[in-house]
C-alpha positions, 0 to 999 in steps of 0.5 A: 415705368411711369411716364411723363411728357415733360420731366424738369429736373431742378425745382427752382425759378427755371422749373417754374418758368418752364412749366408755364411756358409748357402750358402756353402751348399744351394745356394737358401734357404731364409735367414732373419737376424733380427738385432737391430742395425741400421747398417748391419753386420760390423767387430766389433773389427776395432771399437777399433783398426784398424780404429783409426790408419790405415788412409787406413782403412776407415768407408766403410770397416767396413761393411761386405757385407752380402747382397752378400749372398742374405740374407734379412737384416732387421735393427733396429728390436726388436725381441719380442719372439720366439717359438720353438714349433711353429717354429716362430718369432715374430718381430715388430708385424710380425710372421715369420715362419723358418725352422731353427733358429740362436740366435746370440743376443751378448750381452749388455754393463755392466752399472753404475749409469750414463746414456749413452748420448751425452758425455757418451758412453758405447762403443760397436757398430759402432754407438758408434764409430761413435758418439765418433770419432765426439767427439774426432775431438776436442781433448777432455779430456776423462776418459776411465773407466775399465781395459778391453780389450775394455777399454785399446784399446779405450784409446790407440786409443784416445791418438794416436789421440790427445785426452787427456786420463785418464784411470781409472782402478780398477787394481793396474797395468794394465791388472795385472790379466791376465798377469805376473807382468813383463808383466803387467808393460811393458804393462802399460809403453806403455800407460804411454809413450803415455802420458795416465794418469793412475788411478789405485785402482779405481772404478767408481760407478756413474756420472753426465753429462751435456752440460759442461762435466761429473763428475765422482764419485769414490767408495771412494767419490772422483770426477774426471771430464772430457769432455767425458767418455767412459766406457768398463766394459764388457758385459752381454749376451742377453739370455732373448729370450732364457730364455723366450722360455725356452731354457737352459741358464747357463751364456749364451745359452747352446749348444751342439757340433752342436751348437743346443740348448735344442730345436733341431730347434734353434742354438746359437753362438757367444757372447751369447753361452756357448758351449763345447770346445773341448780343454778347456770344457764349456765356453763362448767366446766374441772374433772375431775368435770365431764369424767367425768360429763359425758363419760359423759352426752354418750356415752349421749346420742350413742346416743339416751339423753334423760336430761337432764344435771342433775348439779352438779360439784364441783372441788378442788385439793391442795396440801402435804397440804391439800385443799379442794373447792368447788360453785358460785361462789367469790368473795371479793367476796361476803358470806361465812358460815363454819361450822367443825369446827375453825376454819381447818382443817375446815369450810365457807364459804358465799357469799352474793349478797343473801342467796341462797347461789351457792357453798360451800367445803369446806376440809379435805374429805379425799378422794373418799371423803367425798361426803356434804359435796359433797351437803350443799352442793348441798342448800343450792344447790338451795334457796339462799334457804332457809337463814338466816345463822344456820343456815348457821353451824351447818352445817359440812359438811367 
């Protein structure tokens, strides 16, 4: 039986950040990363953003260089089971003993009655990007299904690469469930001005594909034809290994403030982890800022660092040269208070539930180089009842 001091199940951004976190405290302990994708850890957000619109950001910049940590990285590996009591992992018929285990299994795309194939892509992985890029080179008619972050980003990326894009969304106006009405209208206008056809109030339930194209069927029985279909319907956290091992699972693998699961030898982090956010309460977050920060913290915790994970992450999206960020919960059904530097272009929107601030939208915050706005949002969320509506309206952060 082989033994590694640290075993990481999952080969994504969490694995890279965790390996680097381990190396901050342990320069020599053996690290094994077991990933089910064919690629070593890479920067996932670039697949729907930068790589499509920045010619200097080429495919060789997508991998994260995890091998620099000295970790052994095995790709294309399915982990069959974990045994927390015995402190073992079984993968590809091999049983591996560990000192500390991290579950970073991420999530799988939600699907419809339409199998993935040459012309049908449930977009998530580097392999999906390469496949779609090859198809996009022929400037096809692409139907993008969904109103999520990933769907809107892919639609924007494709139309900027001269594809004919139809975006099919269950919303009446794009992102209307998270943005105030005026901003949702502005957001949709970016797509319409770029030539994207919006099909609102529409759900796809099934489809068929052959060598000539794809035919989608709506909930109402209508048909929509395309050369290629890309689906961005969200993900389901991959909790099967944790459940089978008897770990606590509730919309993700339940962890404490040290990112430990219900068994002390096993940690979890990233898309799959339900963790107690210091400002926002228990939640599961699927964004890159969390992956970087929580992955590092999980790696350090595997070595024995007892510092609680107290960081509240932000998320962002970037489309047609516009960027927006947020900290906390965005729900347009809540009361909102807007504070603008330039109306509709740069400012903040506060989301209140019975006078308590639950989320902050930073509209027009230009880049990662501007952390002050995010810090200001966290300041409000740290004491969410201390701010009057009048004070919030005079506090544009972006």
